[in-house]
N, C-alpha and C positions, 0 to 999 in steps of 0.2 A: 873530438872535443875542441871547441874554439880556444884559441890562445889569447892571452892578455899580457902585454908587455909590462916590464917593471915600471917604465915611465907612465904608462896608463894607470897602473895600480897606485903610484904615487900621486898622480893627478886627482884620482877619485878620492883617495884617502885625505888629500889636502882639503877637500870640501867640508871636512869636519871642523875646520877653523874658519872663523868669520872673515878674516882678511882675504882668504882665498875665495870664499863664496862671493865676496864683494868684487874681487878682481875678475872672476870668471862669469859672474852673474848666474851661477848655478847652485843647486843644493841637491841633497840626496834624500830618498825616501825608501824604506825597506818593507818588504812583505807584499803578498799577493793582493790583499785588500787595499793597501795604500796605492799600489800600481793601478788597480782597477779604478779607484777614485780619481787618480791623476789623469788617466786616459779619458774619463768621462767629463772632466773639467776643461776649462779653456787653457790650462797650463800646457806648455810645450815640453814633451818628454824627449830628451836628447838621446839617451841611450839606456838600454835595459841589459843588465847582467844577470844571468841565471846560473845557479850553482851547478846544475847538471851540465852546463856548457863550459864553464871556466874552471870547475873543480872546487873542492872543499877548501883547499889551502888558499887559493886566490880570493875566494869569497870572504874568508876570515880576515884577510889582509885589507880588503876594501870596506868591510862592514864596520859600523859604529856600535854594533850590538855585541854583547858578550856571547850570545848564541845567535849567529848569523841566520837571517831568513833565507829562503830559497831564491829570493829575487831582490835585486837592488836597482833602483832607477835613478838616473841623473836627470834633473829637471831644471828648466830655465825659470828664473825668478820673474814675476810680472814687473812691468816697467813702472807701475804706479804705486809701488810699495812705499816709497819715500815721497811725500808731497810737500813742496815748498810754496806752491801757489794754491791758495784756498778758494779762489774765485769759483772754479768749477764745482768744488765740493759744496760751497755755500748754496749754489743753485740746486744741487741735488737734495739739499735739506729743506727746500722751500715748502714741500708738501708734508713735512713732518717725518716721523720715524723714531725708532728707539735705537740709541747708540751707546757704546761703552767707550770710556776714555781711561786708559791705563796709565796712571801717574807713576812711572818708574818701577814697573813690575820686573823683578830681577830673576825670579826662580823659573827655570824652564818648565817644570811640572805644573806650576801655577798657570803660566801662559797657555800651555797646551790644554789644560782643563777649562780655562776660561773660554777658549775658542770652541770647545765642545759644548759648553753651556750656551754660548752665543748661537751656535748652530741649532741646538735643541729648541731654544725659545725664539728663534727667528729674529735675532737682533740684526738690524739693517747693516751695521758696519762696526768694526772695532778699530779704535785709534789708540796709538801708544806714543808716549814721550820718546824722543830719540835715544835716551839712555836706558830704555827698557831692553830686556833680553831679546836677541835676534829671533824672530819667528821661524827662521830657517835653520836654527840650531837643530842638529839631529834629534836631541832629546825632546825639543818642543814638537818637531814634526811628528815623531812617533807617538807622543802622548796626545796629540789631537785626534788620533784614530780616524783620520781622513777629513776632519772638519776644516783643516787648513785649505783644502781645495774647494770648500763651499762658502766660507765666510770671508767677506771683504775685510782686509787688514791693511792699515796704513800707519806709517810713522809721521807724525806732524808736530808742530808747535802747539801744545795743548791750550795755552792761554789765548792764542789767536783763534783757535777753533771754538773755544768757549765764548769768546766775543762774538763770533759769527752766529752761534746758536742763540745767544741772548738778543742779538740785533734783529733776529727774525721773530722775536716774541716767544722763543722757546725757553726751556728750563734746564738748568744744570744742577743735578742732584749729587750729593755725596753723603757717605755714612760717617758719623762722628759719635763719640761717646756722650757728647752733650747735645745731640740732635733730638728731634721730635720723633716719637714712636711711629715707625713706618706703617703700622697697621691701623692707626687712627688718623693719620695725616692725609689730607687731600693730595692726590697725585695726578699730575698731567701725564697722560699715557702715550703721547706722541701721535695721536690720531689727526691732529690739525696743525700742530707746530712741532719742530724737532725737540726731542728730549734726550739729554745725555746724562749718563750715570758715571761718575768718576770713581775709580777704584784705586785706593792708595797703595803706596809701597808696603811691602810685607812687614817691615820693622818701624818705619817712620810715619806711615799713614799718608794722608793727602798733604802735599807740600803747601807751604804758606802762600805761595803765589797762586796756586789753584784754589786754595781755601777761600781767598778773597773773591773768586769768581763763581763760587757755588751759591746759587740762588736759594736753595732749600737744603737744610741740614737734616739728615735722617738718622734714626737710631734703630738698630735691630735689637729688641729687648730679649734678655735671657728668660728662662723659666726656672723657678718662679721669678716674676718681675722684681728687680732690685736685688737679686741674689745670684750674681754671676759666678759660675764655678771657674771659668777661665777668664783671662784678662781681655781677650778679643777673639774674633773668628779669623780663620785662615782667609786670605784674600779671595781665593777661588770659591770657598764656601759662602762668604759674604756676597759675592757676585751672584751665586745661584739663588740665595734667599731673596736678594733685592730684585733681580730680574723676574723671578717667579711671582713676586707680589705685583709688579707692574703688569705682567701679563694676566694675572688673576683679575685685576681691575678692569681690563679690556673685556675679558670674558663676562664679567658681571654686568658691564655696561650693555653688551650685546643682548644679554638675557633680559635686562630691565627694559630695553627699548624694543624688544621683539613684540 
């Protein structure tokens, strides 16, 4: 059985905290599926720990899970997660695409689910305000079910990004209780210009600063219309409903133009 020192255990365990992930430029992912996804991606896997090699007790000490997986990987964070220069990004948006902008999403489970939604619907990239939850938080990583290794994720200044989208003739959409019905509203789908959908904070919604940059205010109606049972939808659920409608429009356009 391979040995693992106390110092190494402390180092791996420290990666459960953001300040040490930032210092080391590393994060952890647990489980065979997550390791498989990491190895298939362009991410650099620094070290792999297996329970059969280091023992149950050591695995429990380095794991962030209540029931440790058989394998834990230490992985290097990509260099372009935090973007301060939007010039290259602006060029990448020139041919259109569908993007998500997360306006201070704080819940790890929500972010993980949103990345899975982005992966499922082929969203071109996900951008988040700097004060959003860290995508390399172990709870976020595990809840993505591997999507973290397939979806482009960047932390940026969202107002500057919105300006870049609008300057290219694109649209910035957001959902509001006083918006227009998403099912009857004309939607640009990102086939020719960039389209960005803003997802607001779980309790505060879209910030005032970003609200001023939203070019189209959308509303997801309840059923029956005008008789909502709940005050609002969960951020991840609202993301799924909104992105699904944009993708449905593209599908219908393809059928109509066939």
